[in-house]
C-alpha positions as a Markdown table, in Angstrom:
| # | Residue | x | y | z |
|---|---|---|---|---|
| 1 | Met | 91.0 | 78.6 | 99.2 |
| 2 | Ala | 92.1 | 77.4 | 95.8 |
| 3 | Gly | 90.7 | 78.0 | 92.4 |
| 4 | Gln | 91.0 | 76.1 | 89.2 |
| 5 | Arg | 92.1 | 76.4 | 85.6 |
| 6 | Thr | 89.0 | 76.9 | 83.4 |
| 7 | Ala | 87.6 | 79.3 | 80.8 |
| 8 | Leu | 85.1 | 82.1 | 80.8 |
| 9 | Thr | 83.0 | 82.6 | 77.7 |
| 10 | Ala | 81.2 | 85.7 | 76.3 |
| 11 | His | 80.7 | 87.3 | 72.9 |
| 12 | Asn | 81.4 | 83.9 | 71.3 |
| 13 | Leu | 84.9 | 84.1 | 72.8 |
| 14 | Ser | 86.3 | 81.6 | 75.3 |
| 15 | Val | 89.1 | 82.9 | 77.4 |
| 16 | Pro | 91.2 | 80.4 | 79.4 |
| 17 | Gly | 92.5 | 81.3 | 82.8 |
| 18 | Tyr | 92.4 | 80.7 | 86.5 |
| 19 | Leu | 89.1 | 81.2 | 88.5 |
| 20 | Ser | 88.9 | 81.5 | 92.2 |
| 21 | Leu | 85.5 | 81.8 | 93.9 |
| 22 | Pro | 84.5 | 83.3 | 97.3 |
| 23 | Thr | 82.4 | 81.5 | 99.8 |
| 24 | Ala | 79.5 | 84.0 | 99.1 |
| 25 | Asn | 78.6 | 86.2 | 96.2 |
| 26 | Gly | 81.1 | 89.0 | 95.6 |
| 27 | Pro | 82.2 | 91.5 | 92.9 |
| 28 | Gly | 84.3 | 90.2 | 90.0 |
| 29 | Val | 87.9 | 91.1 | 89.8 |
| 30 | Ile | 90.2 | 90.5 | 86.8 |
| 31 | Val | 93.9 | 89.7 | 87.7 |
| 32 | Leu | 96.4 | 90.4 | 85.0 |
| 33 | Gln | 99.8 | 88.7 | 84.8 |
| 34 | Glu | 103.3 | 90.0 | 84.8 |
| 35 | Trp | 105.4 | 89.3 | 81.7 |
| 36 | Trp | 106.2 | 85.8 | 82.9 |
| 37 | Gly | 102.8 | 84.5 | 82.1 |
| 38 | Leu | 100.0 | 83.0 | 84.2 |
| 39 | Val | 102.3 | 81.6 | 86.9 |
| 40 | Pro | 101.5 | 80.4 | 90.4 |
| 41 | His | 102.1 | 83.8 | 91.9 |
| 42 | Ile | 99.3 | 85.3 | 89.9 |
| 43 | Glu | 97.0 | 82.4 | 90.8 |
| 44 | Thr | 97.8 | 83.0 | 94.5 |
| 45 | Val | 96.8 | 86.7 | 94.1 |
| 46 | Ala | 93.4 | 85.4 | 92.7 |
| 47 | Asp | 93.1 | 83.1 | 95.6 |
| 48 | Arg | 93.8 | 85.9 | 98.1 |
| 49 | Leu | 91.1 | 88.0 | 96.4 |
| 50 | Ala | 88.6 | 85.1 | 96.7 |
| 51 | Glu | 89.4 | 84.8 | 100.4 |
| 52 | Ala | 88.6 | 88.5 | 100.7 |
| 53 | Gly | 85.2 | 88.0 | 99.1 |
| 54 | Tyr | 85.8 | 88.6 | 95.4 |
| 55 | Thr | 85.2 | 86.4 | 92.3 |
| 56 | Ala | 88.7 | 86.5 | 90.8 |
| 57 | Phe | 89.7 | 85.5 | 87.3 |
| 58 | Ala | 93.2 | 85.6 | 85.9 |
| 59 | Pro | 93.1 | 85.3 | 82.1 |
| 60 | Asp | 95.9 | 83.3 | 80.5 |
| 61 | Leu | 97.1 | 86.0 | 78.0 |
| 62 | Tyr | 99.9 | 83.8 | 76.7 |
| 63 | Gln | 97.6 | 80.9 | 75.9 |
| 64 | Gly | 99.5 | 78.4 | 78.1 |
| 65 | Gln | 103.0 | 79.8 | 77.7 |
| 66 | Ser | 105.1 | 81.0 | 80.7 |
| 67 | Thr | 108.7 | 81.4 | 81.5 |
| 68 | Thr | 111.3 | 82.2 | 84.1 |
| 69 | Ser | 113.7 | 83.8 | 81.6 |
| 70 | Pro | 113.6 | 87.6 | 81.4 |
| 71 | Asp | 114.7 | 87.4 | 77.7 |
| 72 | Glu | 111.9 | 85.0 | 76.9 |
| 73 | Ala | 109.4 | 87.0 | 79.0 |
| 74 | Gly | 110.3 | 90.1 | 77.0 |
| 75 | Lys | 109.7 | 88.3 | 73.7 |
| 76 | Leu | 106.3 | 87.0 | 74.9 |
| 77 | Met | 105.3 | 90.4 | 76.1 |
| 78 | Met | 106.3 | 92.2 | 72.8 |
| 79 | Ala | 104.5 | 89.4 | 70.8 |
| 80 | Leu | 101.2 | 90.0 | 72.6 |
| 81 | Asn | 98.5 | 91.0 | 70.2 |
| 82 | Ile | 97.0 | 94.0 | 71.9 |
| 83 | Ala | 93.8 | 94.2 | 69.9 |
| 84 | Gln | 93.2 | 90.5 | 70.5 |
| 85 | Thr | 93.9 | 90.9 | 74.2 |
| 86 | Ala | 91.5 | 93.9 | 74.4 |
| 87 | Gly | 88.8 | 91.7 | 72.9 |
| 88 | Gln | 89.5 | 88.9 | 75.4 |
| 89 | Leu | 89.4 | 91.4 | 78.3 |
| 90 | Arg | 86.0 | 92.7 | 77.1 |
| 91 | Ala | 84.7 | 89.2 | 77.1 |
| 92 | Val | 86.0 | 88.5 | 80.6 |
| 93 | Val | 84.4 | 91.7 | 81.9 |
| 94 | His | 81.1 | 90.6 | 80.5 |
| 95 | Ala | 81.5 | 87.0 | 81.6 |
| 96 | Leu | 82.3 | 88.0 | 85.2 |
| 97 | Arg | 79.3 | 90.4 | 85.4 |
| 98 | Glu | 77.1 | 87.5 | 84.3 |
| 99 | His | 78.7 | 84.8 | 86.6 |
| 100 | Pro | 76.4 | 83.4 | 89.2 |
| 101 | Ser | 78.9 | 84.3 | 92.0 |
| 102 | Thr | 78.8 | 88.0 | 91.2 |
| 103 | Gln | 75.0 | 88.4 | 91.2 |
| 104 | Gly | 74.1 | 91.8 | 92.7 |
| 105 | His | 77.5 | 93.3 | 91.9 |
| 106 | Pro | 77.3 | 95.1 | 88.5 |
| 107 | Lys | 80.8 | 96.5 | 88.5 |
| 108 | Val | 84.1 | 94.6 | 87.9 |
| 109 | Gly | 87.5 | 95.4 | 89.3 |
| 110 | Ile | 90.8 | 94.9 | 87.6 |
| 111 | Ile | 94.3 | 94.6 | 89.0 |
| 112 | Gly | 97.5 | 94.0 | 87.1 |
| 113 | Phe | 101.3 | 93.7 | 87.7 |
| 114 | Cys | 104.1 | 95.0 | 85.5 |
| 115 | Met | 102.8 | 94.3 | 81.9 |
| 116 | Gly | 99.4 | 93.5 | 83.5 |
| 117 | Gly | 99.4 | 96.9 | 85.3 |
| 118 | Gln | 99.5 | 98.8 | 82.0 |
| 119 | Leu | 96.9 | 96.4 | 80.5 |
| 120 | Ala | 94.7 | 97.1 | 83.5 |
| 121 | Leu | 94.7 | 100.8 | 82.8 |
| 122 | Tyr | 94.0 | 100.1 | 79.1 |
| 123 | Ala | 91.1 | 97.8 | 79.9 |
| 124 | Ala | 89.6 | 100.3 | 82.4 |
| 125 | Cys | 89.7 | 102.9 | 79.6 |
| 126 | Glu | 88.0 | 100.5 | 77.2 |
| 127 | Asn | 85.3 | 99.1 | 79.5 |
| 128 | Pro | 82.9 | 101.3 | 81.5 |
| 129 | Asp | 81.8 | 98.3 | 83.5 |
| 130 | Ile | 85.2 | 98.3 | 85.2 |
| 131 | Gly | 84.5 | 100.2 | 88.5 |
| 132 | Ala | 88.0 | 100.2 | 90.0 |
| 133 | Cys | 91.5 | 99.8 | 88.6 |
| 134 | Val | 94.7 | 98.9 | 90.4 |
| 135 | Asp | 98.0 | 99.4 | 88.6 |
| 136 | Phe | 101.1 | 97.8 | 90.2 |
| 137 | Tyr | 104.1 | 99.4 | 88.4 |
| 138 | Gly | 102.6 | 98.9 | 85.0 |
| 139 | Ile | 104.6 | 99.0 | 81.8 |
| 140 | His | 104.2 | 98.0 | 78.2 |
| 141 | Pro | 105.6 | 100.2 | 75.4 |
| 142 | Asn | 102.8 | 99.2 | 72.9 |
| 143 | Val | 99.9 | 99.7 | 75.3 |
| 144 | Lys | 98.5 | 103.3 | 75.2 |
| 145 | Pro | 95.4 | 103.8 | 77.3 |
| 146 | Asp | 92.9 | 106.4 | 76.2 |
| 147 | Phe | 92.5 | 108.2 | 79.5 |
| 148 | Ala | 89.8 | 110.4 | 78.1 |
| 149 | Asn | 87.5 | 107.4 | 78.3 |
| 150 | Leu | 88.5 | 106.4 | 81.8 |
| 151 | Ser | 85.6 | 106.3 | 84.3 |
| 152 | Ala | 87.0 | 104.1 | 87.1 |
| 153 | Pro | 89.2 | 105.5 | 89.9 |
| 154 | Val | 92.8 | 104.3 | 89.8 |
| 155 | Leu | 95.1 | 103.0 | 92.6 |
| 156 | Gly | 98.7 | 103.2 | 91.4 |
| 157 | Ile | 101.4 | 101.3 | 93.4 |
| 158 | Phe | 105.0 | 102.1 | 92.5 |
| 159 | Ala | 108.6 | 101.3 | 93.6 |
| 160 | Glu | 111.1 | 104.0 | 94.4 |
| 161 | Lys | 114.0 | 102.2 | 92.8 |
| 162 | Asp | 112.1 | 100.9 | 89.7 |
| 163 | Ala | 114.3 | 101.1 | 86.7 |
| 164 | Phe | 111.4 | 100.2 | 84.4 |
| 165 | Val | 108.7 | 102.5 | 85.8 |
| 166 | Thr | 110.9 | 105.4 | 86.8 |
| 167 | Pro | 109.7 | 108.4 | 88.9 |
| 168 | Glu | 109.5 | 110.3 | 85.7 |
| 169 | Ala | 107.2 | 107.7 | 84.2 |
| 170 | Val | 105.0 | 107.9 | 87.3 |
| 171 | Ala | 104.9 | 111.7 | 87.1 |
| 172 | Ala | 103.9 | 111.5 | 83.4 |
| 173 | Leu | 101.0 | 109.1 | 84.3 |
| 174 | Arg | 99.9 | 111.5 | 87.0 |
| 175 | His | 100.0 | 114.4 | 84.6 |
| 176 | Glu | 97.9 | 112.5 | 82.1 |
| 177 | Leu | 95.3 | 111.6 | 84.7 |
| 178 | Asp | 95.3 | 115.2 | 86.0 |
| 179 | Arg | 94.9 | 116.5 | 82.4 |
| 180 | His | 91.8 | 114.5 | 81.9 |
| 181 | Gly | 90.4 | 115.2 | 85.4 |
| 182 | Lys | 90.5 | 111.6 | 86.6 |
| 183 | Thr | 90.4 | 110.2 | 90.1 |
| 184 | Tyr | 93.5 | 108.4 | 91.3 |
| 185 | Asp | 95.6 | 107.6 | 94.4 |
| 186 | Phe | 99.3 | 106.9 | 93.9 |
| 187 | Glu | 101.7 | 105.4 | 96.4 |
| 188 | Thr | 105.4 | 105.0 | 95.9 |
| 189 | Tyr | 107.2 | 102.7 | 98.4 |
| 190 | Pro | 110.6 | 103.9 | 99.5 |
| 191 | Gly | 113.5 | 101.5 | 99.1 |
| 192 | Thr | 111.6 | 99.1 | 96.9 |
| 193 | Asp | 112.3 | 97.7 | 93.4 |
| 194 | His | 110.1 | 96.7 | 90.5 |
| 195 | Ala | 108.0 | 93.6 | 91.3 |
| 196 | Phe | 108.4 | 94.1 | 95.1 |
| 197 | Phe | 105.0 | 92.5 | 95.6 |
| 198 | Asn | 106.1 | 89.2 | 94.1 |
| 199 | Asp | 106.9 | 86.9 | 97.0 |
| 200 | Thr | 108.4 | 84.2 | 94.6 |
| 201 | Arg | 111.2 | 86.6 | 93.8 |
| 202 | Pro | 113.3 | 87.0 | 96.9 |
| 203 | Glu | 115.8 | 89.3 | 95.2 |
| 204 | Val | 113.1 | 92.1 | 94.9 |
| 205 | Tyr | 110.3 | 91.0 | 97.3 |
| 206 | His | 109.7 | 93.6 | 100.1 |
| 207 | Pro | 107.4 | 92.1 | 102.8 |
| 208 | Asp | 106.5 | 95.3 | 104.6 |
| 209 | Ala | 105.7 | 97.2 | 101.4 |
| 210 | Ala | 103.8 | 94.2 | 99.9 |
| 211 | Tyr | 101.7 | 93.9 | 103.1 |
| 212 | Asp | 100.8 | 97.6 | 103.1 |
| 213 | Ala | 100.1 | 97.6 | 99.3 |
| 214 | Trp | 97.7 | 94.6 | 99.7 |
| 215 | Asp | 95.9 | 96.4 | 102.5 |
| 216 | Arg | 95.5 | 99.4 | 100.2 |
| 217 | Val | 94.2 | 97.2 | 97.4 |
| 218 | Leu | 91.5 | 95.6 | 99.6 |
| 219 | Arg | 90.4 | 99.0 | 101.0 |
| 220 | Phe | 90.3 | 100.5 | 97.5 |
| 221 | Phe | 88.1 | 97.6 | 96.1 |
| 222 | Lys | 85.8 | 97.7 | 99.1 |
| 223 | Ala | 85.3 | 101.5 | 98.6 |
| 224 | His | 84.6 | 101.3 | 94.8 |
| 225 | Leu | 83.0 | 98.0 | 94.0 |
| 226 | Pro | 79.4 | 97.9 | 95.1 |
């Protein structure tokens, strides 16, 4: 199953991205990119969600830009306008809820990787129509979710050897969610590094952990997205 580049529109805002549709109506899920941009790996994640029965949309947060250079990716990430991005994500949530392929499914899921993981948490705190949030080793120094407003349960996926999202960072996130009485489930995979789910990066990809993490994602969305 393959999707297509298109745009979703709501609140007088058109958001470009990649849309992948299931064979029958299913809940909407937003897929948020790593710092590289909207690259084929993220499109593949959307396609896999569509195969599992979800209407998946990956917004192009860099407006057509992508890179394979870590230095350039860092610059693109730090240049991201967070307020503008929040508005785009609100529009995408609304557009997915109104999409013909999500009829009968009022809640939207969100999943993000690296930069997108932190943005997924942020969006879930901003949008009560998000019913389930998956954070794969999320990080962005300028994105500060307001966990007091979080209503969705969170699935956190982390890597033991992650130099970006350290065990201390995971513990701090756990503390914040506990402090606000939120529902979450965290899993840290032994022997894995940051971005272990990305099968286009053989230097960090960990097949066994990626397989188990994906199974957790599908079970989590099934449990929390009506």
